[in-house]
C-alpha positions in Angstrom: 0.0 0.0 0.0 1.5 3.3 -1.1 2.2 5.7 1.8 3.0 9.4 1.9 4.2 11.5 4.8 3.1 15.1 5.3 6.0 17.6 5.6 6.6 21.3 5.7 9.4 23.0 3.6 11.0 24.2 6.8 11.4 20.6 7.9 13.6 20.0 4.9 15.4 23.2 3.9 18.5 23.7 5.9 18.6 20.1 7.1 20.5 17.9 4.5 19.6 14.7 6.4 15.8 15.3 6.3 15.0 14.0 2.7 16.8 10.7 3.3 15.3 10.3 6.8 11.8 10.7 5.3 12.6 8.3 2.5 14.0 5.8 5.0 10.6 5.6 6.7 9.4 3.4 3.8 7.1 6.0 2.2 7.1 6.6 -1.5 5.7 10.1 -1.5 6.0 13.3 0.4 3.0 15.6 0.6 4.7 19.0 0.9 2.9 22.2 2.0 2.8 24.9 -0.7 0.1 27.1 0.8 -0.5 26.9 4.5 -2.3 28.6 7.4 -0.6 30.2 10.4 1.0 27.7 12.8 3.6 27.1 15.4 5.5 24.0 14.6 8.1 21.8 16.3 11.2 20.8 14.3 12.8 18.3 16.7 15.7 17.3 14.5 16.6 20.5 12.5 20.2 21.7 13.0 19.2 25.4 13.0 15.9 25.6 14.9 13.4 23.8 17.1 10.3 26.0 16.8 9.0 27.6 13.6 6.3 30.2 13.9 4.4 30.9 10.7 2.8 34.2 11.6 0.1 34.2 9.0 -1.4 32.2 6.2 1.0 32.3 3.3 2.1 30.7 0.0 5.5 29.1 0.3 6.7 30.0 -3.2 6.8 33.2 -5.4 3.4 34.1 -6.9 3.0 34.9 -10.5 1.4 37.8 -12.5 -2.2 36.6 -12.1 -2.4 38.4 -8.8 -1.3 41.9 -10.0 -3.8 44.5 -8.9 -6.2 42.0 -7.3 -7.8 41.9 -3.9 -7.7 39.6 -2.2 -4.4 38.0 -3.0 -2.1 35.6 -1.3 0.8 36.7 0.9 4.3 35.3 0.7 5.8 33.7 3.8 8.2 35.6 6.0 11.5 34.4 7.4 10.0 31.0 8.2 9.8 30.0 4.5 11.6 32.6 2.3 11.8 32.6 -1.4 10.8 29.4 -3.2 10.8 27.3 -0.1 8.5 24.7 -1.7 10.7 24.4 -4.8 13.8 24.0 -2.7 12.3 21.3 -0.5 10.7 19.6 -3.5 14.0 19.3 -5.3 15.7 17.8 -2.2 12.9 15.3 -1.6 12.9 14.2 -5.3 16.6 13.7 -5.2 16.1 11.3 -2.3 13.8 9.2 -4.5 10.4 10.5 -3.2 7.4 11.5 -5.4 6.3 15.0 -4.3 2.7 16.2 -4.2 1.7 19.7 -3.1 -0.4 20.2 0.0 -2.7 23.3 -0.4 -4.8 24.8 2.4 -7.5 27.0 0.9 -10.6 28.3 2.8 -8.8 28.7 6.1 -7.0 32.0 6.3 -7.0 34.3 9.3 -4.9 37.0 7.6 -7.5 37.3 4.9 -10.2 37.8 7.4 -8.3 40.3 9.4 -7.4 42.4 6.3 -10.7 42.0 4.6 -13.4 41.4 7.3 -16.2 41.3 4.7 -14.8 38.1 3.3 -15.4 36.1 6.5 -18.3 33.9 7.6 -20.5 35.9 9.9 -22.8 34.0 12.3 -26.4 34.6 13.3 -25.3 36.9 16.1 -23.2 39.1 13.8 -19.8 37.7 14.9 -17.2 37.3 12.2 -14.9 34.3 11.9 -11.7 35.7 10.4 -10.2 32.3 10.0 -13.2 31.2 7.8 -13.6 32.8 4.3 -17.2 32.6 3.1 -17.0 30.4 0.0 -20.3 31.9 -1.4 -18.8 35.3 -2.1 -17.8 35.7 -5.8 -14.4 37.4 -5.2 -13.5 34.9 -2.5 -14.4 32.0 -4.7 -12.3 33.4 -7.6 -9.4 33.9 -5.2 -9.7 30.3 -3.9 -9.9 28.8 -7.4 -6.8 30.6 -8.7 -4.9 29.9 -5.5 -5.8 26.2 -5.9 -4.4 26.1 -9.4 -1.2 28.1 -8.7 -0.3 26.4 -5.4 -1.1 22.9 -6.6 0.8 22.9 -9.8 4.3 23.7 -8.7 7.5 22.6 -10.4 8.4 19.2 -9.0 4.9 18.3 -8.0 3.2 15.3 -9.5 -0.1 15.7 -7.8 -1.8 17.7 -5.1 -4.0 17.4 -2.0 -6.5 20.2 -1.5 -7.4 20.9 2.1 -10.2 23.1 3.4 -12.0 23.2 0.0 -15.4 23.8 1.4 -17.1 25.5 4.4 -15.1 26.4 7.5 -17.1 27.3 10.6 -16.9 27.8 14.3 -14.5 25.0 15.1 -10.9 26.1 14.8 -7.6 25.3 16.5 -7.2 28.8 17.7 -4.4 30.1 20.1 -5.6 30.1 23.7 -9.0 28.8 22.7 -11.7 29.2 25.3 -15.0 28.3 23.5 -15.5 24.9 25.2 -17.5 26.1 28.1 -20.8 25.1 26.5 -21.0 21.7 24.7 -22.6 22.6 21.3 -22.6 19.1 19.8 -22.8 18.4 16.1 -26.1 20.3 15.7 -25.0 23.4 17.6 -21.8 23.5 15.7 -23.7 23.6 12.4 -26.0 26.4 13.6 -23.0 28.4 14.8 -21.3 27.8 11.4 -24.2 29.1 9.2 -23.1 32.3 7.4 -25.2 35.4 7.2 -23.1 37.6 4.9 -25.0 39.3 2.0 -24.0 36.6 -0.4 -25.4 33.9 1.8 -28.5 36.0 2.5 -29.2 36.0 -1.2 -28.5 32.3 -1.4 -31.0 31.5 1.4 -33.6 33.7 -0.5 -33.2 31.5 -3.5 -34.2 28.6 -1.3 -37.3 30.3 0.1 -35.7 31.6 3.3 -35.6 35.2 4.6 -32.1 35.7 6.1 -33.2 37.9 9.0 -35.9 35.5 10.0 -33.5 32.5 9.7 -30.9 34.3 11.9 -33.6 34.9 14.5 -34.6 31.3 14.3 -31.0 30.1 14.8 -30.6 32.4 17.8 -33.9 31.1 19.3 -32.9 27.5 18.7 -29.6 27.9 20.4 -30.9 29.7 23.5 -31.6 26.4 25.4 -28.1 25.2 24.4 -26.5 28.3 26.0 -28.4 27.4 29.2 -26.9 23.9 29.2 -29.5 21.8 27.5 -28.0 19.0 25.5 -27.8 19.4 21.8 -28.7 16.2 19.9 -26.2 14.9 17.5 -26.3 14.4 13.8 -28.6 15.9 11.2 -31.6 14.9 13.2 -30.4 17.3 15.9 -30.2 20.2 13.4 -33.7 19.4 12.3 -34.9 19.3 15.9 -33.4 22.7 16.7 -34.2 24.5 13.5 -37.1 22.6 12.0 -36.9 20.3 9.0 -37.8 22.8 6.3 -35.4 25.5 7.4 -32.7 22.9 8.0 -33.1 21.4 4.6 -33.0 24.8 2.8 -29.8 25.9 4.6 -28.2 22.6 3.7 -29.3 22.8 0.1 -27.7 26.2 -0.3 -24.5 25.2 1.5 -24.1 21.9 -0.3 -24.6 23.5 -3.7 -22.1 26.2 -2.9 -19.4 23.8 -1.7 -20.0 21.4 -4.6 -19.7 24.0 -7.3 -16.5 25.5 -5.7 -15.0 22.0 -5.6 -15.8 21.5 -9.2 -14.3 24.8 -10.2 -11.1 24.4 -8.2 -10.4 20.9 -9.5 -11.1 22.0 -13.0 -8.7 24.9 -12.7 -6.0 22.6 -11.3 -6.4 20.2 -14.1 -6.3 23.0 -16.7 -3.0 24.1 -15.3 -1.5 20.7 -14.7 0.4 18.3 -16.9 -1.1 15.0 -18.0 -1.4 12.5 -15.2 -1.4 15.1 -12.4 -3.3 13.6 -9.5 -5.9 15.7 -7.6 -7.2 14.6 -4.2 -9.4 16.4 -1.6 -9.2 16.2 2.2 -12.8 15.2 2.8 -15.5 14.2 5.3 -18.4 12.1 3.9 -21.0 14.2 5.8 -21.7 17.2 3.6 -22.8 19.6 6.3 -19.6 19.2 8.3 -17.1 22.1 8.3 -13.4 22.2 8.5 -10.1 21.2 7.1 -11.7 17.9 5.8 -14.4 19.5 3.8 -17.9 18.0 4.0 -18.7 16.4 0.6 -21.1 14.1 -1.0 -19.0 10.9 -1.6 -20.5 10.0 -5.0 -20.2 13.5 -6.3 -16.6 14.2 -5.2 -15.4 10.8 -6.5 -16.8 11.9 -9.9 -14.9 15.2 -9.7 -11.5 14.4 -8.1 -9.1 11.5 -8.4 -9.8 10.6 -4.8 -9.9 11.7 -1.2 -7.8 11.9 1.9 -10.0 10.8 4.9 -9.2 11.3 8.6 -8.9 7.9 10.2 -7.1 8.5 13.5 -9.1 6.7 16.2 -11.1 4.7 13.6 -11.5 4.4 9.9 -15.3 4.4 9.7 -15.4 7.5 7.6 -13.9 5.5 4.7 -17.0 3.4 4.3 -19.3 5.9 2.5 -16.5 6.6 0.1 -15.8 2.9 -0.5 -19.4 2.3 -1.2 -19.4 4.9 -4.0 -15.9 4.0 -5.4 -16.9 2.7 -8.8 -13.8 3.9 -10.8 -10.8 2.9 -8.6 -10.4 6.3 -7.1 -7.7 6.8 -4.4 -9.0 6.4 -0.9 -6.2 7.5 1.4 -6.5 6.8 5.1 -5.0 9.7 7.0 -3.4 8.5 10.3 -1.7 10.7 12.8 1.7 9.2 13.8 2.7 11.9 16.3 2.1 10.5 19.8 1.9 13.9 21.4 -0.9 14.9 19.1 -3.1 11.9 19.7 -1.5 9.6 17.2 -0.6 6.0 17.7 2.4 5.1 15.6 2.8 1.9 17.6 -0.4 0.5 16.1 0.1 1.9 12.6 0.4 -1.6 11.0 -2.9 -2.7 12.6 -4.6 0.5 11.8 -3.5 0.5 8.2 -4.8 -3.1 7.7 -8.1 -2.1 9.3 -8.3 0.9 7.0 -7.5 -1.4 4.0 -10.3 -3.7 5.0 -12.7 -0.7 4.8 -11.5 0.3 1.4 -8.4 2.4 1.8 -6.0 2.1 -1.1 -3.2 4.4 0.3 -2.0 5.8 3.5 -1.2 9.4 4.6 1.0 9.9 7.7 0.7 13.1 9.7 3.4 14.3 10.2 7.0 13.4 9.4 8.4 16.7 10.5 6.5 16.9 13.8 7.1 13.3 15.0 9.7 12.3 17.6 12.5 9.9 16.7 10.7 7.2 18.6 7.5 7.8 16.6 9.4 7.7 13.3 11.1 4.4 14.4 7.6 2.9 15.0 6.5 4.2 11.5 9.6 2.5 9.9 8.8 -0.8 11.6 5.2 -0.7 10.7 5.7 0.1 7.0 8.4 -2.5 6.7 5.8 -5.1 7.8 3.0 -4.0 5.6 
């Protein structure tokens, strides 16, 4: 089973041992970040640093002329990934015998929301989520589609993995996060992730909803949750809180918006890419879910992209809906965290990989070769050697 390890350019650049260390894990591919959100990352083996702070969402390569005079536009990285950091790392990884695919984070960008607040998701209370661009807005969609094409099709890349190509919402790994005081549950998260910007207001109108009335209904539905009442899980919980008709209309608008963006972005990547360039999406098989693993309809997305990368840490059950719809031999990559300190289980990687394969996985993704300790990497090497 083909395996790929996620890696950042700063894990590789300046560390001549890194490419061979990654190849020695037994992986055939490196999934290398080319556009990434802000982060603070450990580099436990790098000869020059131990902590990298990426202060804002950035592209890790020089942009081209398509962005001249445009707003919004991507920002280059600062000192954490100067110049063509992606290209430098890609060349080193390729020289070590690894196939390089780009890793592109799209609708997750706090700097975009801070500089252009109107681009952000705005909830039923009027609060903006600067980390979450609203994918219904025409200018934002155009930005995301062009960014997908440029960041995916980099020199040295033979494929791409598109993350956050869909709705982002309330949930966010934010610095010093303090939003866990009330348990929202799946249904509450959905209601708190509904967007009420002008573009979404028009979209709701096309589905028979008045945006102001819908926002009021969301606030009323959440009031018992703020007082501590449990929020039922799943879509049935959304219907219970909001009512079946309103819930269905909001989902119809959001599903259509996400699906068309995914179609446009994948088409743009393919138009820019050479023959045989592989396009995968990080995906969740529940279309109303938000986040890095975009909620999708499995049958639809497997007809659009070459496959999906599915979160499988703690259980591979999310693979099943994709496997049931996989009629064309699409890639179903099981994404397994192998960093013990981040909830991963490298010691059970072989067992977890076999379990994922039984549920339909055709490949593995390992998160994350740069962040893992030496002990974690040793466990990965042993597991892959036995598969």
